[in-house]
NUTI-183586 format. One line per field, with one value per residue (C-alpha): residue number from 1; residue in one letter; chain; z, x, y. Coordinates in pm, whole numbers. Each point is the difference from the previous one (the first is absolute). Layout:
BEGIN
seq c(NUM / ...);
type c(a / ...);
mol c(A / ...);
up c(Z / ...);
east c(X / ...);
north c(Y / ...);
END
This chain:
BEGIN
seq c(1 / 2 / 3 / 4 / 5 / 6 / 7 / 8 / 9 / 10 / 11 / 12 / 13 / 14 / 15 / 16 / 17 / 18 / 19 / 20 / 21 / 22 / 23 / 24 / 25 / 26 / 27 / 28 / 29 / 30 / 31 / 32 / 33 / 34 / 35 / 36 / 37 / 38 / 39 / 40 / 41 / 42 / 43 / 44 / 45 / 46 / 47 / 48 / 49 / 50 / 51 / 52 / 53 / 54 / 55 / 56 / 57 / 58 / 59 / 60 / 61 / 62 / 63 / 64 / 65 / 66 / 67 / 68 / 69 / 70 / 71 / 72 / 73 / 74 / 75 / 76 / 77 / 78 / 79 / 80 / 81 / 82 / 83 / 84 / 85 / 86 / 87 / 88 / 89 / 90 / 91 / 92 / 93 / 94 / 95 / 96 / 97 / 98 / 99 / 100 / 101 / 102 / 103 / 104 / 105 / 106 / 107 / 108 / 109 / 110 / 111 / 112 / 113 / 114 / 115 / 116 / 117 / 118 / 119 / 120 / 121 / 122 / 123 / 124 / 125 / 126 / 127 / 128 / 129 / 130 / 131 / 132 / 133 / 134 / 135 / 136 / 137 / 138 / 139 / 140 / 141 / 142 / 143 / 144 / 145 / 146 / 147 / 148 / 149 / 150 / 151 / 152 / 153 / 154 / 155 / 156 / 157 / 158 / 159 / 160 / 161 / 162 / 163 / 164 / 165 / 166 / 167 / 168 / 169 / 170 / 171 / 172 / 173 / 174 / 175 / 176 / 177 / 178 / 179 / 180 / 181 / 182 / 183 / 184 / 185 / 186 / 187 / 188 / 189 / 190 / 191 / 192 / 193 / 194 / 195 / 196 / 197 / 198 / 199 / 200 / 201 / 202 / 203 / 204 / 205 / 206 / 207 / 208 / 209 / 210 / 211 / 212 / 213 / 214 / 215 / 216 / 217 / 218 / 219 / 220 / 221 / 222 / 223 / 224 / 225 / 226 / 227 / 228 / 229 / 230 / 231 / 232 / 233 / 234 / 235 / 236 / 237 / 238 / 239 / 240 / 241 / 242 / 243 / 244 / 245 / 246 / 247 / 248 / 249 / 250 / 251 / 252 / 253 / 254 / 255 / 256 / 257 / 258 / 259 / 260 / 261 / 262 / 263 / 264 / 265 / 266 / 267 / 268 / 269 / 270 / 271 / 272 / 273 / 274 / 275 / 276 / 277 / 278 / 279 / 280 / 281 / 282 / 283 / 284 / 285 / 286 / 287 / 288 / 289 / 290 / 291 / 292 / 293 / 294 / 295 / 296 / 297 / 298 / 299 / 300 / 301 / 302 / 303 / 304 / 305 / 306 / 307 / 308 / 309 / 310 / 311 / 312 / 313 / 314 / 315 / 316 / 317 / 318 / 319 / 320 / 321 / 322 / 323 / 324 / 325 / 326 / 327 / 328 / 329 / 330 / 331 / 332 / 333 / 334 / 335 / 336 / 337 / 338 / 339 / 340 / 341 / 342);
type c(x / x / x / x / x / x / x / x / x / x / x / x / x / x / x / x / x / x / x / x / x / x / x / x / x / x / x / x / x / x / x / x / x / x / x / x / x / x / x / x / x / x / x / x / x / x / x / x / x / x / x / x / x / x / x / x / x / x / x / x / x / x / x / x / x / x / x / x / x / x / x / x / x / x / x / x / x / x / x / x / x / x / x / x / x / x / x / x / x / x / x / x / x / x / x / x / x / x / x / x / x / x / x / x / x / x / x / x / x / x / x / x / x / x / x / x / x / x / x / x / x / x / x / x / x / x / x / x / x / x / x / x / x / x / x / x / x / x / x / x / x / x / x / x / x / x / x / x / x / x / x / x / x / x / x / x / x / x / x / x / x / x / x / x / x / x / x / x / x / x / x / x / x / x / x / x / x / x / x / x / x / x / x / x / x / x / x / x / x / x / x / x / x / x / x / x / x / x / x / x / x / x / x / x / x / x / x / x / x / x / x / x / x / x / x / x / x / x / x / x / x / x / x / x / x / x / x / x / x / x / x / x / x / x / x / x / x / x / x / x / x / x / x / x / x / x / x / x / x / x / x / x / x / x / x / x / x / x / x / x / x / x / x / x / x / x / x / x / x / x / x / x / x / x / x / x / x / x / x / x / x / x / x / x / x / x / x / x / x / x / x / x / x / x / x / x / x / x / x / x / x / x / x / x / x / x / x / x / x / x / x / x / x / x / x / x / x / x / x / x / x / x / x / x / x / x / x / x / x / x / x / x / x / x / x / x / x / x / x / x / x / x);
mol c(A / A / A / A / A / A / A / A / A / A / A / A / A / A / A / A / A / A / A / A / A / A / A / A / A / A / A / A / A / A / A / A / A / A / A / A / A / A / A / A / A / A / A / A / A / A / A / A / A / A / A / A / A / A / A / A / A / A / A / A / A / A / A / A / A / A / A / A / A / A / A / A / A / A / A / A / A / A / A / A / A / A / A / A / A / A / A / A / A / A / A / A / A / A / A / A / A / A / A / A / A / A / A / A / A / A / A / A / A / A / A / A / A / A / A / A / A / A / A / A / A / A / A / A / A / A / A / A / A / A / A / A / A / A / A / A / A / A / A / A / A / A / A / A / A / A / A / A / A / A / A / A / A / A / A / A / A / A / A / A / A / A / A / A / A / A / A / A / A / A / A / A / A / A / A / A / A / A / A / A / A / A / A / A / A / A / A / A / A / A / A / A / A / A / A / A / A / A / A / A / A / A / A / A / A / A / A / A / A / A / A / A / A / A / A / A / A / A / A / A / A / A / A / A / A / A / A / A / A / A / A / A / A / A / A / A / A / A / A / A / A / A / A / A / A / A / A / A / A / A / A / A / A / A / A / A / A / A / A / A / A / A / A / A / A / A / A / A / A / A / A / A / A / A / A / A / A / A / A / A / A / A / A / A / A / A / A / A / A / A / A / A / A / A / A / A / A / A / A / A / A / A / A / A / A / A / A / A / A / A / A / A / A / A / A / A / A / A / A / A / A / A / A / A / A / A / A / A / A / A / A / A / A / A / A / A / A / A / A / A / A / A);
up c(-7192 / -160 / 284 / 267 / -180 / -22 / 368 / 97 / -204 / 161 / 346 / -58 / -144 / 300 / 230 / -195 / 7 / 367 / 122 / 299 / -63 / 120 / 51 / -7 / 204 / 69 / 366 / 161 / 238 / 281 / -27 / 134 / 227 / 289 / -64 / 330 / -167 / -226 / -241 / -203 / -150 / -196 / -217 / 32 / -287 / 3 / 55 / -268 / 64 / 110 / 142 / 374 / 213 / 358 / 242 / 166 / -131 / 4 / -188 / -248 / -99 / -33 / -200 / -263 / -83 / -128 / -174 / -300 / -240 / -249 / 219 / -43 / -292 / -232 / -19 / 379 / 10 / -250 / 223 / 309 / -184 / -135 / 345 / 164 / -279 / 14 / 377 / -10 / -291 / 189 / 333 / -169 / -94 / 333 / 198 / 314 / 35 / -145 / -180 / 103 / -236 / 129 / -51 / 260 / 256 / -79 / 23 / 334 / 152 / -131 / 141 / 317 / -98 / 98 / -222 / -244 / -39 / 278 / -144 / -273 / -213 / -50 / -194 / -130 / -227 / 187 / -301 / -374 / -263 / -368 / -125 / -369 / -34 / -301 / -96 / -223 / -194 / -273 / -300 / -288 / -356 / -277 / -298 / -306 / -169 / -321 / 31 / -275 / -125 / -33 / 301 / 217 / 368 / 293 / 248 / 321 / 183 / 324 / 20 / 310 / 43 / 279 / 107 / 278 / 272 / 255 / 367 / 221 / 376 / 219 / 377 / 160 / 363 / 101 / 316 / 112 / 270 / 243 / -48 / 347 / 183 / -268 / 94 / -276 / -57 / -250 / -146 / -293 / -288 / -356 / -218 / -368 / -278 / -355 / -294 / -360 / -296 / -206 / -270 / -268 / 90 / 320 / -175 / -43 / 374 / 151 / 264 / 367 / 55 / -269 / 148 / 349 / -101 / 66 / 333 / 103 / -66 / 202 / 289 / -6 / 23 / 296 / 186 / -72 / 148 / 324 / 1 / -105 / -51 / -325 / -204 / -70 / -183 / 229 / -129 / 161 / -99 / 11 / 70 / -274 / 44 / 31 / 54 / -367 / 119 / -312 / 211 / 117 / -361 / -69 / 307 / -112 / -349 / 153 / 194 / -316 / -169 / 301 / 115 / 360 / 181 / -218 / 47 / 377 / 13 / -187 / 212 / 330 / -116 / -87 / 334 / 198 / -193 / -8 / 255 / -272 / 130 / -334 / -32 / 349 / -58 / -335 / 143 / 274 / -252 / -216 / 298 / 32 / -369 / 60 / 283 / 272 / 222 / 328 / -174 / -171 / 334 / 177 / -284 / -18 / 380 / 5 / -285 / 180 / 330 / -183 / -218 / 152 / -356 / -25 / -317 / 194 / 272 / -257 / -165 / 341 / 66 / -331 / 79 / 345 / -164 / -242 / 296 / 176 / -311 / -61 / 358 / -29 / -326 / 164 / 287 / -239 / -208 / 305 / 143 / -327 / -11 / 334 / -180 / -367 / -130 / -260);
east c(3543 / 341 / 155 / -165 / 111 / 356 / -7 / -121 / 274 / 264 / -136 / 2 / 352 / 125 / -151 / 179 / 343 / -31 / -93 / 202 / 259 / -106 / 252 / -99 / 211 / -37 / -25 / -39 / -289 / -29 / -244 / -336 / -34 / 220 / 68 / 186 / 333 / -142 / 261 / -221 / -347 / -239 / -295 / -275 / -244 / -278 / -349 / -262 / -352 / -274 / 247 / -69 / 308 / 84 / 98 / 252 / 353 / 98 / -316 / 39 / 348 / -110 / -310 / 211 / 149 / -338 / -140 / -212 / 54 / -241 / -279 / 103 / -25 / 304 / 50 / 0 / 264 / 211 / -27 / 109 / 284 / 126 / -17 / 191 / 261 / 64 / 54 / 219 / 212 / 87 / 62 / 226 / 236 / -23 / 321 / -208 / -195 / 24 / -293 / -100 / -206 / -356 / -11 / 279 / -215 / -302 / 210 / 149 / -340 / -151 / 283 / 47 / 349 / 155 / -149 / 274 / -142 / 4 / -307 / -243 / -246 / -352 / -290 / -345 / -262 / -320 / -184 / 45 / -253 / -24 / -284 / -66 / -186 / -213 / 0 / -284 / 54 / -192 / 171 / -139 / -27 / -76 / -219 / -77 / -342 / -117 / -335 / -264 / 164 / 339 / 156 / 250 / -100 / 196 / -168 / 173 / -86 / 155 / 115 / 96 / 336 / 116 / 362 / 153 / 258 / 134 / 39 / 222 / 53 / 234 / 7 / 306 / 104 / 351 / 200 / 357 / 38 / 284 / 59 / 148 / -323 / -269 / -35 / -137 / 247 / -219 / -349 / -105 / -243 / 9 / -302 / 90 / -246 / -3 / -234 / 99 / -63 / -319 / -25 / -259 / -44 / 28 / 232 / 254 / 25 / 348 / 57 / -42 / 368 / 117 / -224 / 149 / 357 / 159 / -179 / 117 / 362 / -56 / -141 / 310 / 219 / -205 / 35 / 373 / 46 / -141 / 246 / 335 / 174 / -86 / 105 / -207 / 55 / 5 / -49 / 200 / -114 / 238 / -127 / -16 / 222 / -185 / 311 / 111 / 347 / 188 / 201 / -323 / -99 / 332 / -36 / -350 / 127 / 256 / -278 / -209 / 294 / 25 / 336 / -115 / 333 / 91 / -344 / 20 / 344 / -141 / -315 / 188 / 254 / -280 / -171 / 317 / 55 / -359 / -203 / -263 / -266 / -54 / 374 / 17 / -315 / 121 / 341 / -166 / -237 / 294 / 163 / -322 / 26 / 356 / -122 / 178 / -305 / 151 / 189 / -322 / -182 / 261 / -2 / -379 / -31 / 250 / -186 / -334 / 140 / 138 / -304 / -302 / -116 / -274 / 156 / 312 / -212 / -194 / 325 / 144 / -302 / 63 / 370 / -81 / -237 / 277 / 234 / -262 / -54 / 375 / 55 / -283 / 150 / 343 / -146 / -177 / 311 / 224 / -246 / 14 / 380 / 16 / -143 / 88 / 355 / 7);
north c(25 / -53 / 205 / -218 / -317 / 128 / 97 / -348 / -170 / 226 / -79 / -377 / 19 / 196 / -264 / -272 / 160 / 97 / -346 / -111 / -269 / -345 / -279 / -365 / -240 / -371 / -96 / -341 / -49 / -257 / -287 / 111 / -303 / -103 / -368 / -42 / -75 / -273 / -132 / -238 / 28 / -224 / 99 / -258 / -66 / 258 / -136 / 74 / 128 / -243 / -251 / 10 / 59 / -72 / 272 / -232 / 63 / -370 / -105 / 284 / -120 / -363 / 95 / 174 / -340 / -113 / 306 / -91 / 288 / -160 / 135 / 361 / 238 / -46 / 378 / 18 / -274 / 197 / 307 / -196 / -173 / 333 / 160 / -286 / -12 / 374 / -13 / -311 / 123 / 317 / -175 / -257 / 288 / 181 / 60 / 53 / -326 / -353 / -161 / -352 / -215 / -19 / -378 / -34 / 183 / -219 / -317 / 110 / 76 / -324 / -213 / 205 / 116 / 331 / 270 / 112 / 354 / 259 / 169 / -85 / 193 / -136 / 146 / -74 / 152 / 87 / 141 / -37 / 93 / 81 / 216 / 63 / 328 / 97 / 369 / 116 / 321 / 177 / 150 / 211 / -131 / 247 / -90 / 211 / -6 / 164 / 177 / 34 / 314 / -169 / 169 / -191 / -11 / -138 / -231 / -112 / -319 / -130 / -358 / -191 / -164 / -233 / -15 / -208 / 46 / -248 / 89 / -218 / 13 / -203 / 46 / -154 / -42 / -97 / -42 / -48 / -264 / -76 / -372 / -50 / 79 / 50 / 366 / 220 / 284 / 179 / -45 / 219 / 9 / 131 / 71 / 33 / 62 / 131 / 37 / -59 / 229 / -36 / -268 / -68 / -366 / -201 / -242 / 283 / 75 / -55 / -268 / 84 / -76 / 244 / 271 / -41 / -90 / 340 / 35 / -348 / 106 / 320 / -204 / -221 / 312 / 126 / -331 / -15 / 348 / -140 / -290 / 151 / 337 / 176 / 302 / 312 / 326 / 304 / 353 / 281 / 347 / 295 / 351 / 263 / 302 / 332 / 210 / -23 / -94 / -123 / -246 / -162 / -51 / -172 / -224 / -96 / -87 / -234 / -176 / -31 / -174 / -234 / 141 / -30 / 49 / 299 / 152 / -49 / 170 / 299 / 32 / -29 / 260 / 242 / -64 / 69 / 322 / 131 / -204 / -31 / -240 / -176 / -69 / -155 / -203 / -134 / -88 / -208 / -158 / -105 / -169 / -197 / -91 / -121 / -225 / 199 / 5 / 117 / 280 / 108 / -8 / 216 / 254 / 23 / 25 / 286 / 173 / -30 / 128 / 301 / 81 / -179 / -54 / -264 / -142 / -97 / -162 / -203 / -111 / -92 / -224 / -177 / -47 / -142 / -249 / -103 / -54 / -213 / -216 / -32 / -119 / -250 / -130 / -27 / -203 / -236 / -59 / -48 / -253 / -193 / 17 / -178 / -303 / 43 / -7 / 281);
END
């Protein structure tokens, strides 16, 4: 048994030390929506549940002037306010699009002025509920009795206990509209729900807003990624060396320490000297990490043509996707630069 345990520990340790090096780099992604070169945007007040809305874009904007939030659940209002604030705070700092106050859009529509925003974001809650759920459980309670002979005997009884949790659901639909013609650019929905932990009394249950707060922030991030470029972390995995080449180990160490250029120089030198597949692959991958996408593509294409290794083909597909996204981002930014002075 001790031998098997020792063998397992050795195996797990060897897996740990032989893990392939993975680099994490930040890359900027294009906005998910094509806003047709829009340079300004407004976020209209979001409509709460049970307040009937019009499907007509003009009426929808006017109606938001007269929303009576006293008719909606205060936690729902907090959720909508937080969502709108998160979106507006980010857009107000954006170098890609300018935020217009929603009241200016409402005033322009009401008075038949030229709409000051190229596009606007609208949204409404189509379902909101709070459900407090009782959970009955039985738990053992031990008692000790003394019999006639003076012996101590244990007796177990089961008592019932009720705990409570709160479940909250908010279903939200939102759309981005071209103000020049009322055309809907995008129409999407989000269904967010969450249940709280268990509490002994209903009075201890957290508010619906506090239960959904993190998910509301995540929804704001999702919507913002549709409206403007954003940054993500991309993982780039290097291949493990099976040749036991000591130079490969050194090149890998450089990558682990984030000396990307130095690591690339070492891998490409090894590849030119030995034509070792892993060295060529890692060299191309490091060019991707450095943001030299076309260089990485040429290197990986050459490696695949020479080896027909599926790993190179998969990596080439990833590089081509990065090139596509980078070009789309470039087009978006250049379109904005035609209008914005930055």
